[in-house]
C-alpha positions in Angstrom: 49.3 -23.3 -122.8 45.8 -22.3 -121.8 42.2 -23.2 -122.7 39.4 -20.6 -122.5 35.9 -21.7 -121.6 33.1 -19.3 -122.5 31.6 -19.3 -118.9 32.1 -17.5 -115.7 33.2 -19.4 -112.6 29.8 -18.6 -111.1 26.6 -16.9 -112.4 26.1 -13.3 -111.4 22.7 -11.5 -111.0 22.3 -8.7 -113.5 21.7 -5.2 -112.0 18.4 -3.5 -112.6 20.2 -0.1 -113.1 23.7 1.2 -113.2 25.6 1.4 -109.9 28.9 3.0 -110.8 29.9 3.8 -107.3 29.5 0.1 -106.4 31.6 -0.7 -109.4 34.3 1.6 -108.2 34.4 -0.3 -104.8 34.7 -3.6 -106.7 37.7 -2.2 -108.6 39.6 -2.6 -105.4 39.1 -6.4 -105.7 40.6 -6.3 -109.2 43.5 -3.9 -109.1 44.1 -3.2 -105.4 47.1 -4.4 -103.4 45.4 -7.7 -102.5 43.2 -7.8 -105.6 42.8 -10.5 -108.2 45.4 -9.0 -110.5 47.9 -9.4 -107.6 47.1 -13.0 -106.8 47.1 -13.8 -110.6 50.4 -12.0 -111.1 52.1 -13.7 -108.1 51.1 -17.2 -108.8 51.5 -16.9 -112.6 55.1 -15.8 -112.5 55.9 -18.2 -109.6 54.6 -21.0 -111.8 56.6 -19.9 -114.8 59.7 -19.4 -112.7 59.4 -22.5 -110.6 62.7 -24.3 -109.9 63.0 -28.1 -109.9 59.4 -28.7 -111.1 59.7 -32.4 -111.4 61.4 -32.9 -108.0 58.9 -30.6 -106.3 55.9 -31.5 -108.4 53.1 -31.5 -105.7 54.0 -27.8 -104.9 54.4 -26.8 -108.5 51.0 -28.4 -109.3 49.3 -26.6 -106.4 50.6 -23.1 -107.4 49.8 -23.8 -111.1 46.2 -24.9 -110.4 45.5 -21.9 -108.2 47.1 -19.6 -110.8 44.8 -20.9 -113.5 41.8 -20.3 -111.2 42.9 -16.7 -110.7 42.5 -16.0 -114.4 38.8 -16.8 -113.9 38.7 -14.6 -110.8 40.0 -11.6 -112.8 37.2 -12.4 -115.4 34.6 -12.7 -112.7 35.4 -9.4 -111.0 35.8 -7.6 -114.3 32.4 -8.8 -115.4 30.8 -7.6 -112.1 32.4 -4.2 -112.5 31.2 -3.9 -116.1 27.6 -5.0 -115.1 27.5 -2.5 -112.2 28.8 0.3 -114.4 26.4 -0.5 -117.3 23.3 -1.7 -115.6 20.8 -3.2 -118.2 22.1 -0.8 -120.9 20.1 1.8 -122.8 19.2 1.0 -126.4 17.6 4.5 -127.0 18.7 5.8 -130.4 19.4 9.3 -131.6 20.5 10.5 -128.2 20.8 14.3 -128.1 24.4 14.7 -126.8 23.9 18.4 -126.3 21.5 17.7 -123.4 24.3 16.2 -121.3 22.7 12.7 -121.1 25.4 11.6 -118.7 25.6 14.6 -116.4 25.3 12.3 -113.3 28.7 10.8 -114.2 30.4 13.9 -112.9 29.5 12.8 -109.4 30.6 9.2 -109.4 33.7 7.9 -107.7 35.6 6.8 -110.9 34.4 9.0 -113.7 37.3 7.7 -115.8 35.5 4.3 -115.9 33.0 5.9 -118.2 34.9 8.7 -119.8 37.9 6.6 -120.9 36.7 3.0 -120.6 33.1 3.0 -121.7 32.0 1.5 -118.3 34.4 -1.4 -118.5 36.8 -2.8 -115.9 40.5 -1.8 -115.8 43.6 -3.1 -113.9 43.3 -0.3 -111.3 42.1 0.1 -107.7 39.2 2.0 -106.3 41.1 5.3 -106.6 42.2 4.7 -110.2 45.8 3.9 -109.3 47.2 1.4 -111.8 48.0 -2.1 -110.8 51.7 -2.7 -111.3 54.5 -5.3 -111.2 55.7 -4.1 -107.8 52.8 -6.2 -106.3 54.4 -9.4 -107.6 56.8 -11.5 -105.5 58.6 -14.4 -107.1 61.9 -15.1 -105.2 62.9 -18.5 -106.4 62.7 -19.7 -102.8 59.7 -22.0 -102.5 59.1 -21.5 -98.8 59.4 -17.7 -99.0 57.0 -17.7 -102.0 54.5 -19.9 -100.3 54.6 -17.8 -97.1 54.1 -14.7 -99.2 51.1 -16.4 -100.9 49.6 -17.3 -97.5 49.9 -13.6 -96.5 48.4 -12.5 -99.8 45.4 -14.7 -99.5 44.8 -13.6 -95.9 45.0 -10.0 -96.9 42.7 -10.6 -99.8 40.1 -12.0 -97.4 40.1 -8.8 -95.4 39.9 -6.9 -98.7 36.9 -8.8 -99.9 35.0 -8.5 -96.6 35.6 -4.8 -96.4 34.3 -4.3 -100.0 31.4 -6.5 -99.2 30.5 -4.3 -96.2 30.3 -1.2 -98.4 27.6 -2.4 -100.8 24.1 -3.8 -100.9 24.0 -4.5 -104.7 23.4 -8.2 -105.4 25.9 -8.3 -108.2 28.9 -7.0 -106.2 27.9 -9.1 -103.2 27.7 -12.3 -105.2 31.3 -11.6 -106.5 32.5 -11.1 -102.9 30.7 -14.1 -101.5 32.2 -16.5 -104.1 35.7 -15.0 -103.7 35.5 -15.2 -99.9 34.9 -19.0 -100.1 37.6 -19.6 -102.7 40.1 -17.3 -101.1 39.6 -19.2 -97.8 40.5 -22.4 -99.8 43.6 -20.9 -101.3 44.8 -19.6 -97.9 44.2 -23.1 -96.4 46.1 -24.7 -99.4 49.2 -22.6 -98.9 49.1 -23.2 -95.1 49.1 -27.0 -95.7 51.9 -26.7 -98.2 54.0 -24.8 -95.6 53.2 -27.3 -93.0 54.4 -30.2 -95.1 57.6 -28.3 -96.0 58.5 -27.0 -92.6 56.5 -29.0 -90.0 55.1 -25.8 -88.6 51.3 -26.1 -88.1 50.5 -22.8 -89.8 47.0 -24.0 -90.4 46.4 -23.4 -86.7 46.5 -19.7 -87.6 43.5 -20.2 -89.7 41.0 -18.7 -90.2 43.3 -15.7 -90.6 41.7 -13.3 -90.6 38.9 -14.7 -88.5 36.0 -14.4 -90.9 33.0 -16.6 -90.2 31.6 -17.3 -93.6 28.4 -18.7 -92.2 27.4 -15.1 -91.4 27.6 -14.1 -95.0 24.4 -15.1 -96.9 26.1 -15.0 -100.4 28.7 -17.6 -99.2 26.1 -20.3 -98.1 25.3 -22.0 -101.4 29.0 -22.3 -102.2 29.7 -23.8 -98.8 26.7 -26.2 -99.2 28.1 -27.3 -102.6 31.5 -28.0 -101.0 33.4 -25.3 -102.9 35.5 -24.7 -99.7 36.9 -28.2 -100.1 37.5 -28.6 -103.8 40.7 -27.6 -105.6 40.3 -27.6 -109.4 43.2 -28.4 -111.6 41.8 -26.5 -114.6 43.4 -29.2 -116.8 42.1 -32.5 -118.1 45.2 -34.5 -117.2 47.8 -32.4 -115.5 48.5 -31.1 -111.9 46.9 -34.1 -110.1 50.0 -34.2 -107.9 48.5 -31.3 -106.0 46.6 -34.0 -104.1 49.8 -34.7 -102.2 49.2 -31.3 -100.5 45.5 -30.7 -100.7 43.8 -34.1 -100.0 45.5 -37.1 -98.5 42.8 -37.3 -95.8 43.1 -33.6 -94.9 39.8 -32.0 -93.8 38.0 -28.7 -94.1 38.8 -25.9 -91.7 37.0 -25.9 -88.4 33.8 -23.7 -88.7 33.3 -24.6 -92.3 31.0 -27.5 -93.4 32.9 -30.7 -92.6 34.4 -33.0 -95.2 37.6 -34.2 -96.8 39.6 -32.1 -99.1 39.6 -33.2 -102.8 41.4 -32.4 -106.0 39.0 -32.2 -109.0 40.3 -32.6 -112.6 39.3 -29.8 -114.9 37.2 -26.8 -114.2 33.9 -26.2 -112.2 30.7 -26.2 -114.2 30.5 -22.4 -114.0 27.7 -20.1 -115.1 26.6 -18.2 -118.1 28.3 -14.9 -119.0 25.7 -12.1 -118.8 25.0 -10.1 -122.0 26.3 -6.6 -121.7 23.9 -4.4 -123.7 25.3 -1.3 -125.3 24.4 2.2 -124.2 24.1 3.9 -127.5 24.4 7.4 -126.2 27.8 6.6 -124.6 29.2 5.8 -128.0 27.7 8.8 -129.8 27.9 10.5 -132.2 27.5 8.5 -135.4 27.5 5.1 -133.7 25.4 2.7 -135.8 25.0 -0.5 -133.9 22.4 -1.9 -136.2 25.0 -1.9 -139.0 27.6 -3.7 -136.8 24.9 -6.2 -135.7 24.1 -6.9 -139.3 27.7 -7.6 -140.2 28.2 -9.8 -137.1 25.0 -11.7 -137.9 26.3 -12.5 -141.4 29.7 -13.6 -140.0 27.9 -15.8 -137.4 25.8 -17.5 -140.1 28.9 -18.1 -142.2 30.7 -19.7 -139.3 27.9 -22.3 -138.8 
């Protein structure tokens, strides 16, 4: 079972204006080949399908913990996309739809994000190709699955850096910076798991790809906090056995701030989920938000 916490994994800056082309680039980190839907789908179904869970508990706990974090990654990227598409919102009432108030949307990369989805995120890549189950590998063979996961995380790090290099928007760059740090941790975790299973020092391939996170300003606060060393279980009591792989006197990757790896019970503190203000014209005609707000206000008071 799962527990939902009404926070993001990290706080995101709110854009001052809509940046739909930046949102389109960020869609690659959600529904692309190496996007968060792919990492989530792989680790989720590997966790569900895991053979011999009790006998292989440290490896099961590792995959399960990372799978739980990936749900939060999907939420984080989706929120970034919605913020960049929406900007601060536009509460102007009585929009004249005959004046083509969204004429500029004809020129954006993913017009469907507005035309079909109201500016929200969807499980697709930057070209609007749908994410699909063909991007999930779950073989029932632990070593093959872990090797696939290592490849997936390394590919995802290239993915994130390339998207980062396309944009200057603080919202999108914050998403990339956080995910680059956490993706490095996940690649390291799978490398250590493979080393313990096979004796092959696959962590000597790291960092693969060779991305120096110290050169990326948005990564610095997360490195300073030790986010590159902490594996969260996302559970109050379960999955502590991942410490057999992740800690046990193992240390951070060379080039990252030094320190011992650690497993942390539960979830990180996280940050506030930004308020997405509505753009009334986008829901015209005959959209009466004040009536909806009034109903919601009554329900909220009743719930207290």
